[in-house]
N, C-alpha and C positions, 0 to 999 in steps of 0.2 A: 458762564463758568460750567464747563462740561467735564470736570475731572472724574474719570471713571476707569474701571478696569478695562473696558473695551477701548478707551482712547489709548491706554498703555499698550494694548496688544494689537492695535489696528495697523501697526507697521510704521507709523510716523515716528521718526527718530527722536523727536522732542519729548515724547512720552517716556521712553526708556531713559533718555538723558536726564529728564527731570527727576525721575525716581533715583537714579544713580547719584545725582547732585544732592538730593535729600539724604541719602544714605551716607554720603561722604561728610555732609555737615553734621549729621547725628554722631558719626564716628569721631569726627574731630572734636565736637563738644565733649564727648565722653573722655577722650584722651586728655584734654585740657582740664576738665573738672576733676579727673582722677588725681591731679596734682603733679603731673610730670612737667617740670620746668616752671618755677614760680618767680623768676627774676623779673624786674621791670621791663627789660627789653623783650623778653619772651612773652609777657602779658600784652605788650603793645602789638607785637607781631601777631599773636593769637587773635586779638581784636580785629586787626585789619584783614587777616586771612578769613575769619568768620564773616566779616562784612562782605567781602568779595564772594564767598560761597553763597550768602543770602541773596546777593544781587543776581548771581547766576541762576539760583533756584527760581527767583521771581521771573526772570526773562524766559527761562525754559518752560515754566508753567504757563506763562502768557502765550508762548508759541504752541504749547500742547493744547491749550484750550481755545486757540485761534482767536485771541483777544486782539482785535485790530482797531477798535474805537472805544471810547469811554462808554459805560453803560448808560442807556437812556434814563434809567431810574436807578438811583443808588439805594439798594436794599440793605437789609440787616447783615448780609454776608459781605457785600462790597464795601460798605462804609468802614467796618473795622479793618479790612484788608488794606484799604487806602490809608487809613490813619496810621496803622502800624508801619506801612511802607514809608510814609513820610517821616515818622519818628526815626526809623532806621537811617534814612538819608540824612536827617538833621544831626544824628549822632556822629557821623563821619567827621565833620569839621569841628563840632562842639567839644567832643571828648579830648582831642589833643590840645585845644585851646584851654579847656578847663584844667588840664594837667599842667600846662605851662604857667597858668595864673595861680596855681596852687589850690584850686577849688576841689580838685580830685587828687587822690594819692594812688597812682597806678591805674591800671586798666581793668582790673578784675571785676569790679562792679559793673563797668560798661560792658564787658564780655558777657557777664551773667544776664544783664538786661537784654542785650542783643540776642543771646541764645533763647531767652523767653519769647522775644518778639518773633524770631524765626519759627519756633515751635508753634506759637499761636497762629501765625500765618499759614503754616503747613496744615494744621488742624482745620482752620476755616476753609482753606482751599479744597480740602477733601471731604467736607460735610456733604457736598453734592452727591458724591459716590455713596455716602451712607443714607441718602434720601432725607437728610435733615435740613438741607438748604433749598 
């Protein structure tokens, strides 16, 4: 994982695209959390849009950091990133099913959890730049 300012400025398109996707996700989370549009259909759409933004962010950060193979050793930064990524993937089919079965009422809690997952992954992916990973 080589997330750093130099990778952003090195001229590789994925560094800038990754930062723009992160900014778009943060902006989108802010818009939804501010309370604009609270109907069930809007909540469902917001959840799916955020899920796609999170996937795009993960793909772009993998391209940026030139991740081509699984790490030889899963350290304290990779393990949570992988666990959070798996949780986000599992949410995509489970949340609509849970809504259909009546286990959930709406998508707001799922949106909030997904926003927290994306924020945590973003922080973990950028700890290397802060020299904490």
